[in-house]
ROMAR-739215 format. One record per atom (N, C-alpha, C): x, y, z; residue in three letters. Coordinates in steps of 0.05 Angstrom, whole numbers, padded with zeros to 5 digits, always signed. Example, Ala and Ser with C-alpha at 12.3 -4.5 7.8 and 13.67 -1.06 7.14 Angstrom:
<recs>
+00264-00114+00156ALA/+00246-00090+00156ALA/+00264-00066+00156ALA/+00257-00045+00142SER/+00273-00021+00143SER/+00258+00001+00157SER/
</recs>
This chain:
<recs>
+00798-01257-00217MET/+00782-01279-00206MET/+00760-01267-00188MET/+00737-01280-00190THR/+00715-01272-00173THR/+00705-01296-00157THR/+00692-01291-00135ALA/+00681-01313-00118ALA/+00654-01303-00107ALA/+00633-01307-00122HIS/+00607-01297-00114HIS/+00593-01315-00094HIS/+00581-01302-00074ALA/+00567-01317-00053ALA/+00542-01301-00046ALA/+00521-01315-00039GLN/+00497-01301-00030GLN/+00502-01288-00003GLN/+00495-01263+00000LEU/+00500-01249+00024LEU/+00480-01258+00046LEU/+00491-01263+00070SER/+00474-01270+00092SER/+00487-01260+00118SER/+00470-01254+00138ALA/+00480-01245+00164ALA/+00496-01267+00178ALA/+00488-01292+00174ASP/+00502-01314+00187ASP/+00530-01317+00176ASP/+00533-01316+00150ALA/+00560-01320+00138ALA/+00577-01295+00137ALA/+00564-01272+00138HIS/+00579-01247+00134HIS/+00574-01226+00156HIS/+00570-01236+00181ARG/+00563-01218+00203ARG/+00585-01197+00207ARG/+00610-01204+00204ASP/+00632-01185+00210ASP/+00644-01173+00185ASP/+00630-01176+00162LEU/+00641-01166+00137LEU/+00642-01135+00137LEU/+00665-01125+00127ARG/+00668-01097+00123ARG/+00677-01092+00094ARG/+00668-01069+00083VAL/+00674-01063+00055VAL/+00687-01035+00054VAL/+00709-01034+00041ARG/+00723-01008+00037ARG/+00709-00992+00015ARG/+00703-00967+00020THR/+00688-00951+00001THR/+00704-00929-00012THR/+00729-00926-00004GLU/+00745-00905-00018GLU/+00752-00914-00046GLU/+00761-00896-00063ARG/+00766-00902-00091ARG/+00796-00903-00096ARG/+00805-00925-00108ALA/+00833-00928-00114ALA/+00837-00951-00134ALA/+00859-00949-00149ALA/+00865-00971-00168ALA/+00868-00997-00154ALA/+00880-00997-00130THR/+00884-01022-00116THR/+00858-01035-00106THR/+00836-01020-00107LEU/+00811-01031-00099LEU/+00793-01039-00122LEU/+00805-01040-00146GLY/+00790-01049-00170GLY/+00779-01027-00187GLY/+00786-01002-00182ASP/+00775-00980-00197ASP/+00791-00973-00223ASP/+00813-00987-00228ALA/+00829-00982-00251ALA/+00816-00996-00275ALA/+00795-00985-00286VAL/+00780-00996-00309VAL/+00776-00974-00329VAL/+00775-00982-00354MET/+00772-00963-00376MET/+00743-00955-00380MET/+00724-00973-00375THR/+00696-00968-00379THR/+00680-00982-00357THR/+00655-00975-00354CYS/+00637-00991-00338CYS/+00608-00988-00350CYS/+00592-01008-00345LEU/+00565-01008-00354LEU/+00549-00984-00343LEU/+00532-00973-00359THR/+00514-00953-00350THR/+00487-00958-00363THR/+00466-00945-00352VAL/+00439-00950-00362VAL/+00426-00923-00368VAL/+00407-00922-00386PRO/+00394-00896-00394PRO/+00383-00880-00371PRO/+00374-00894-00350TYR/+00364-00881-00326TYR/+00383-00860-00315TYR/+00409-00864-00317GLU/+00429-00847-00305GLU/+00444-00830-00325GLU/+00436-00830-00351PHE/+00451-00815-00371PHE/+00451-00785-00364PHE/+00428-00774-00355ARG/+00426-00745-00350ARG/+00448-00737-00330ARG/+00452-00752-00310GLN/+00472-00745-00289GLN/+00500-00750-00299GLN/+00505-00773-00312LEU/+00532-00780-00320LEU/+00543-00763-00343LEU/+00526-00752-00360GLN/+00535-00737-00383GLN/+00550-00712-00375GLN/+00549-00704-00349ASN/+00565-00681-00340ASN/+00594-00688-00339ASN/+00601-00713-00336ASP/+00629-00721-00331ASP/+00641-00739-00351ASP/+00626-00758-00362TYR/+00637-00779-00378TYR/+00626-00780-00406TYR/+00642-00788-00426PRO/+00630-00796-00452PRO/+00614-00822-00448PRO/+00590-00822-00460ILE/+00573-00846-00459ILE/+00574-00858-00487ILE/+00585-00883-00489LEU/+00588-00897-00514LEU/+00572-00923-00514LEU/+00572-00936-00536PHE/+00557-00961-00539PHE/+00576-00983-00550PHE/+00574-01006-00538GLN/+00593-01028-00544GLN/+00577-01052-00552GLN/+00585-01065-00574LEU/+00571-01088-00585LEU/+00582-01114-00573LEU/+00565-01130-00562ASN/+00573-01157-00553ASN/+00568-01175-00577ASN/+00590-01184-00590GLN/+00587-01200-00614GLN/+00573-01226-00609GLN/+00578-01239-00586GLU/+00566-01265-00581GLU/+00536-01263-00577GLU/+00527-01242-00564ARG/+00499-01239-00559ARG/+00485-01222-00580ARG/+00501-01209-00598ASP/+00491-01191-00618ASP/+00473-01170-00605ASP/+00483-01158-00584SER/+00468-01137-00570SER/+00487-01115-00560SER/+00477-01091-00558PHE/+00493-01069-00549PHE/+00489-01064-00519PHE/+00509-01052-00507ALA/+00508-01042-00480ALA/+00519-01014-00479ALA/+00508-00997-00462ALA/+00519-00970-00458ALA/+00541-00971-00437ALA/+00562-00955-00442VAL/+00584-00954-00423VAL/+00593-00925-00419VAL/+00603-00920-00395ALA/+00616-00894-00389ALA/+00646-00898-00393ALA/+00658-00879-00407LEU/+00687-00882-00414LEU/+00704-00867-00394LEU/+00724-00881-00383PHE/+00742-00869-00363PHE/+00770-00865-00373PHE/+00778-00878-00395GLY/+00805-00876-00405GLY/+00806-00886-00434GLY/+00831-00887-00444PHE/+00835-00894-00472PHE/+00848-00921-00477PHE/+00855-00935-00455GLU/+00867-00961-00458GLU/+00859-00979-00435GLU/+00861-01005-00438ALA/+00853-01024-00418ALA/+00867-01018-00391ALA/+00851-01017-00370GLY/+00862-01013-00343GLY/+00867-00984-00336GLY/+00859-00965-00354GLU/+00865-00937-00349GLU/+00839-00923-00340GLU/+00840-00910-00316ASN/+00818-00894-00306ASN/+00830-00867-00300ASN/+00825-00847-00318LEU/+00837-00821-00315LEU/+00823-00804-00294LEU/+00802-00814-00282PHE/+00788-00800-00260PHE/+00800-00806-00233PHE/+00818-00825-00231LEU/+00830-00833-00206LEU/+00855-00816-00201LEU/+00857-00807-00176SER/+00881-00792-00167SER/+00887-00800-00138SER/+00907-00789-00127ASP/+00914-00795-00099ASP/+00891-00786-00080ASP/+00875-00767-00090ALA/+00852-00757-00074ALA/+00827-00774-00077ALA/+00827-00793-00095GLY/+00804-00810-00100GLY/+00793-00807-00128GLY/+00767-00806-00130TRP/+00754-00805-00157TRP/+00746-00776-00162TRP/+00757-00765-00184GLU/+00753-00737-00190GLU/+00730-00733-00210GLU/+00706-00736-00200ALA/+00682-00731-00216ALA/+00659-00725-00198ALA/+00639-00711-00208ARG/+00616-00705-00191ARG/+00596-00728-00188ARG/+00597-00746-00208SER/+00579-00769-00207SER/+00594-00795-00211SER/+00582-00816-00202LEU/+00594-00843-00204LEU/+00573-00862-00214LEU/+00579-00877-00236PRO/+00559-00896-00246PRO/+00550-00916-00225PRO/+00525-00923-00226LEU/+00514-00943-00207LEU/+00530-00968-00207LEU/+00540-00977-00230ALA/+00554-01002-00232ALA/+00581-01001-00216ALA/+00591-00977-00212MET/+00615-00974-00195MET/+00607-00971-00166MET/+00585-00957-00161GLN/+00577-00952-00133GLN/+00571-00978-00118GLN/+00560-00998-00131ILE/+00550-01021-00117ILE/+00572-01042-00112ILE/+00595-01039-00123GLN/+00616-01059-00120GLN/+00624-01061-00090GLN/+00629-01085-00080PRO/+00631-01111-00093PRO/+00605-01128-00092PRO/+00583-01114-00091PHE/+00557-01128-00090PHE/+00545-01132-00118PHE/+00528-01151-00121LEU/+00514-01156-00146LEU/+00488-01171-00140LEU/+00471-01172-00160ILE/+00446-01187-00157ILE/+00450-01215-00168ILE/+00443-01235-00152GLY/+00446-01262-00161GLY/+00426-01270-00182GLY/+00433-01289-00199GLY/+00415-01298-00220GLY/+00421-01285-00246GLY/+00409-01295-00267ALA/+00413-01284-00294ALA/+00401-01256-00295ALA/+00414-01237-00309PRO/+00405-01209-00310PRO/+00376-01206-00320PRO/+00367-01224-00338ASP/+00341-01221-00350ASP/+00320-01240-00338ASP/+00328-01254-00316SER/+00309-01272-00304SER/+00288-01257-00288SER/+00265-01270-00283GLN/+00243-01257-00269GLN/+00240-01267-00241GLN/+00258-01285-00232GLY/+00255-01297-00206GLY/+00263-01277-00183GLY/+00260-01287-00159ASP/+00266-01271-00135ASP/+00296-01264-00136ASP/+00302-01239-00131LYS/+00330-01230-00132LYS/+00343-01231-00104LYS/+00368-01240-00104LYS/+00383-01241-00079LYS/+00409-01225-00082LYS/+00416-01212-00060VAL/+00441-01197-00060VAL/+00465-01217-00057VAL/+00484-01215-00075HIS/+00508-01231-00074HIS/+00532-01212-00069HIS/+00554-01223-00062ILE/+00579-01208-00058ILE/+00602-01223-00070ILE/+00620-01208-00081ASP/+00645-01220-00092ASP/+00665-01221-00069ASP/+00668-01244-00057THR/+00685-01246-00033THR/+00715-01244-00040THR/+00722-01245-00066ALA/+00749-01243-00075ALA/+00757-01214-00081ALA/+00738-01195-00078SER/+00743-01167-00085SER/+00763-01155-00065SER/+00781-01138-00075PRO/+00799-01124-00057PRO/+00785-01104-00039PRO/+00759-01099-00044ARG/+00744-01081-00027ARG/+00736-01094+00000ARG/+00738-01121+00001ILE/+00732-01134+00026ILE/+00753-01126+00047ILE/+00745-01111+00067GLY/+00764-01100+00086GLY/+00772-01120+00107GLY/+00797-01120+00114ASP/+00807-01136+00136ASP/+00806-01120+00162ASP/+00782-01119+00173GLY/+00779-01103+00198GLY/+00775-01073+00193GLY/+00773-01065+00168GLU/+00768-01036+00163GLU/+00747-01034+00141GLU/+00734-01011+00141GLY/+00713-01006+00121GLY/+00686-01005+00134GLY/+00665-01004+00117MET/+00638-01002+00126MET/+00626-01029+00133MET/+00614-01031+00157ARG/+00601-01056+00164ARG/+00576-01060+00148ARG/+00571-01086+00141VAL/+00548-01093+00125VAL/+00525-01101+00144VAL/+00531-01114+00166PHE/+00511-01122+00186PHE/+00519-01111+00213PHE/+00500-01104+00230ASP/+00506-01096+00257ASP/+00510-01120+00275ASP/+00514-01116+00300ASP/+00519-01138+00319ASP/+00495-01157+00322ASP/+00471-01147+00316GLU/+00447-01164+00318GLU/+00441-01178+00291GLU/+00457-01173+00271GLY/+00453-01186+00245GLY/+00434-01170+00227GLY/+00427-01145+00234ASN/+00410-01129+00217ASN/+00427-01114+00197ASN/+00414-01108+00174ALA/+00428-01093+00154ALA/+00435-01065+00164ALA/+00459-01056+00159THR/+00467-01029+00167THR/+00456-01009+00146THR/+00455-00983+00153PRO/+00447-00963+00133PRO/+00463-00964+00107PRO/+00489-00971+00110TYR/+00505-00975+00086TYR/+00494-00997+00068TYR/+00488-01020+00079LEU/+00477-01042+00062LEU/+00450-01034+00051LEU/+00433-01021+00067GLU/+00407-01012+00057GLU/+00410-00994+00032GLU/+00430-00976+00033ALA/+00435-00958+00010ALA/+00444-00974-00014ALA/+00461-00994-00009ILE/+00471-01011-00031ILE/+00448-01026-00044ILE/+00430-01038-00028VAL/+00407-01053-00038VAL/+00390-01035-00056VAL/+00386-01010-00047GLU/+00370-00991-00063GLU/+00383-00986-00090GLU/+00410-00983-00090ARG/+00424-00978-00115ARG/+00424-01002-00133ARG/+00426-01026-00121LEU/+00424-01051-00137LEU/+00397-01053-00150LEU/+00376-01045-00136ASP/+00349-01046-00147ASP/+00347-01026-00170ASP/+00358-01002-00167GLN/+00357-00982-00188GLN/+00372-00991-00213GLN/+00395-01004-00208LEU/+00411-01014-00231LEU/+00397-01037-00245LEU/+00384-01054-00230ASP/+00370-01077-00241ASP/+00346-01067-00258ASP/+00331-01048-00248ILE/+00308-01037-00263ILE/+00318-01023-00288ILE/+00340-01007-00284GLY/+00351-00993-00307GLY/+00362-01012-00329GLY/+00374-01034-00320TYR/+00384-01053-00339TYR/+00362-01066-00355TYR/+00340-01073-00341ARG/+00318-01085-00355ARG/+00305-01066-00375ARG/+00303-01041-00367ALA/+00290-01021-00385ALA/+00308-01014-00408ALA/+00334-01018-00405SER/+00353-01010-00427SER/+00350-01026-00452SER/+00339-01050-00450GLY/+00335-01067-00473GLY/+00318-01054-00494GLY/+00295-01042-00486ASP/+00278-01028-00505ASP/+00292-01004-00517ASP/+00307-00990-00501PHE/+00321-00966-00511PHE/+00342-00974-00532PHE/+00358-00994-00526LEU/+00379-01003-00544LEU/+00368-01015-00570LEU/+00345-01030-00567ASN/+00332-01041-00591ASN/+00321-01018-00609ASN/+00311-00997-00596ALA/+00301-00975-00612ALA/+00323-00961-00627ALA/+00347-00959-00615LEU/+00370-00947-00629LEU/+00377-00964-00654LEU/+00378-00990-00651ARG/+00384-01007-00673ARG/+00362-01007-00694ARG/+00338-01008-00686ARG/+00315-01009-00704ARG/+00314-00984-00722ARG/+00323-00961-00711ASN/+00323-00936-00725ASN/+00350-00928-00736ASN/+00369-00947-00736ALA/+00396-00943-00747ALA/+00409-00918-00735ALA/+00407-00915-00709LEU/+00417-00891-00695LEU/+00445-00895-00683LEU/+00458-00917-00688LEU/+00485-00922-00678LEU/+00504-00923-00701LEU/+00527-00909-00698GLU/+00548-00911-00718GLU/+00574-00916-00704GLU/+00592-00931-00718PRO/+00618-00937-00706PRO/+00635-00912-00701PRO/+00649-00912-00679LEU/+00667-00890-00672LEU/+00696-00899-00675LEU/+00711-00885-00691THR/+00740-00889-00692THR/+00753-00863-00687THR/+00768-00861-00665LEU/+00779-00836-00657LEU/+00809-00839-00653LEU/+00825-00822-00666GLU/+00854-00823-00663GLU/+00862-00796-00650GLU/+00875-00798-00627ILE/+00882-00775-00611ILE/+00912-00772-00610ILE/+00922-00748-00617THR/+00950-00742-00615THR/+00954-00727-00589THR/+00970-00738-00571LEU/+00975-00726-00545LEU/+00998-00706-00545LEU/+01001-00692-00523ASP/+01021-00671-00522ASP/+01049-00682-00525ASP/+01054-00707-00517ASP/+01081-00718-00520ASP/+01086-00730-00547ASP/+01067-00727-00566GLY/+01070-00736-00593GLY/+01059-00764-00597GLY/+01053-00778-00576SER/+01042-00805-00579SER/+01013-00804-00588SER/+01003-00826-00598THR/+00975-00827-00607THR/+00960-00849-00593THR/+00935-00845-00588ASN/+00917-00865-00577ASN/+00894-00868-00597ASN/+00887-00893-00603ARG/+00865-00899-00620ARG/+00842-00911-00604ARG/+00819-00900-00606LEU/+00796-00910-00592LEU/+00778-00924-00613LEU/+00776-00950-00611VAL/+00760-00966-00631VAL/+00743-00986-00616VAL/+00723-00996-00630GLY/+00706-01017-00618GLY/+00681-01005-00604GLY/+00676-00980-00608PHE/+00653-00967-00596PHE/+00635-00955-00617PHE/+00610-00950-00609HIS/+00591-00936-00626HIS/+00581-00911-00611HIS/+00571-00892-00627ILE/+00559-00868-00616ILE/+00532-00863-00630ILE/+00516-00845-00619ILE/+00491-00837-00632ILE/+00498-00823-00659ILE/+00485-00831-00680ASP/+00488-00819-00706ASP/+00471-00794-00707ASP/+00483-00770-00703GLU/+00468-00746-00701GLU/+00454-00739-00727GLU/+00467-00743-00749GLU/+00454-00737-00775GLU/+00430-00754-00780GLU/+00432-00779-00773ARG/+00410-00798-00776ARG/+00387-00789-00758ARG/+00393-00781-00734LEU/+00373-00772-00715LEU/+00358-00748-00727LEU/+00373-00729-00738GLN/+00360-00705-00749GLN/+00343-00711-00773GLN/+00348-00734-00786SER/+00333-00741-00811SER/+00307-00756-00805SER/+00303-00764-00780LEU/+00279-00780-00773LEU/+00254-00763-00777LEU/+00233-00776-00786ASP/+00208-00762-00790ASP/+00194-00757-00763ASP/+00173-00740-00764ALA/+00159-00732-00740ALA/+00147-00755-00725ALA/+00136-00774-00741ALA/+00122-00797-00728ALA/+00142-00814-00713ALA/+00166-00818-00724THR/+00186-00834-00710THR/+00197-00820-00685THR/+00201-00794-00687LEU/+00210-00778-00664LEU/+00189-00779-00642LEU/+00163-00777-00650ALA/+00142-00778-00630ALA/+00141-00805-00617ALA/+00146-00826-00632GLU/+00147-00853-00620GLU/+00169-00856-00600GLU/+00193-00846-00607LEU/+00216-00847-00589LEU/+00210-00830-00564LEU/+00198-00807-00568HIS/+00191-00791-00544HIS/+00171-00804-00526HIS/+00151-00816-00538ALA/+00130-00829-00522ALA/+00141-00852-00506ALA/+00162-00865-00517ALA/+00174-00888-00503ALA/+00195-00879-00482ALA/+00200-00853-00481GLY/+00220-00843-00462GLY/+00249-00845-00472GLY/+00252-00849-00498HIS/+00279-00854-00508HIS/+00294-00828-00518HIS/+00279-00807-00524LEU/+00292-00783-00535LEU/+00311-00770-00515LEU/+00303-00768-00490MET/+00320-00755-00470MET/+00347-00769-00467MET/+00348-00795-00463PRO/+00374-00808-00461PRO/+00390-00806-00487PRO/+00377-00805-00510ILE/+00391-00802-00535ILE/+00405-00775-00535ILE/+00391-00754-00527PHE/+00403-00727-00526PHE/+00425-00726-00505PHE/+00422-00740-00483MET/+00442-00739-00462MET/+00468-00754-00472MET/+00464-00776-00486ALA/+00488-00790-00497ALA/+00502-00773-00517ALA/+00487-00758-00534LEU/+00500-00740-00553LEU/+00515-00718-00538LEU/+00502-00706-00518ALA/+00515-00684-00503ALA/+00540-00693-00489ALA/+00541-00719-00481SER/+00564-00729-00466SER/+00589-00730-00483SER/+00587-00730-00509LEU/+00610-00733-00526LEU/+00630-00709-00524LEU/+00620-00687-00514SER/+00637-00664-00509SER/+00658-00670-00488SER/+00653-00691-00472ASN/+00672-00699-00451ASN/+00696-00714-00462ASN/+00696-00721-00487ILE/+00720-00735-00498ILE/+00744-00716-00498ILE/+00739-00691-00506GLY/+00761-00671-00505GLY/+00771-00667-00476GLY/+00753-00667-00457LYS/+00761-00664-00429LYS/+00777-00688-00420LYS/+00770-00712-00430LEU/+00785-00736-00422LEU/+00813-00735-00434LEU/+00815-00724-00459VAL/+00842-00721-00471VAL/+00859-00702-00453VAL/+00846-00680-00443ASP/+00861-00662-00426ASP/+00871-00676-00401ASP/+00854-00694-00390ARG/+00863-00709-00366ARG/+00886-00727-00373ARG/+00885-00739-00396LYS/+00907-00757-00405LYS/+00933-00741-00408LYS/+00931-00717-00420ASN/+00955-00700-00423ASN/+00966-00692-00396ASN/+00949-00685-00377ARG/+00958-00677-00350ARG/+00972-00701-00337ARG/+00961-00725-00341THR/+00974-00749-00330THR/+01002-00753-00341THR/+01005-00748-00367LEU/+01031-00751-00380LEU/+01051-00730-00370LEU/+01041-00706-00366ARG/+01059-00685-00356ARG/+01069-00689-00328ARG/+01052-00701-00311HIS/+01059-00705-00283HIS/+01068-00733-00277HIS/+01071-00749-00298GLY/+01082-00776-00293GLY/+01061-00795-00282GLY/
</recs>
């Protein structure tokens, strides 16, 4: 359940947000949205996959954290074990109000039902005078980055479809305990198709700024094996 409200100093003067990472704070998720703007950084840690929204007939890029719903293999008792964190995770429990593709004035909203809302603990959002704290200012900057990245991602994802650069991924993994995990419902960059593109098409993709995130998404697939290793370590240690 969520309960979104527009953020304001009057209504949320004493609001505190817990910033540590834990399953109990909503971090136990298998994937999260990512945008091409951050592929270069995220490809060091996570597989970057593409997921089709059947209702909207559109793709979204996601960072993969686990192999089944509610599984985040980067979480431990010490927190989040990765060098980078997707913007969509960093900004929680905040969001931008309004439709994602609308052009109107953007307002910061907060999910007041989030477990991150601290009961007397966590980072203050407003100071005693009702001014935004440095924490909130940093959040607003990240929200802006995510919003800009989301808007720009449409052209990138359309270019992938237009050039038939996405192929379905079906991955069956045999774990050390003999069990198997199947990863279905995702797409990846079709490397063979990319290599077959003519010079003019590659130049067009480069001019639009699409080649770099394509290469970063391809490079990120090496992290699938590392994610399997994390899964096996989890099984060994219970």
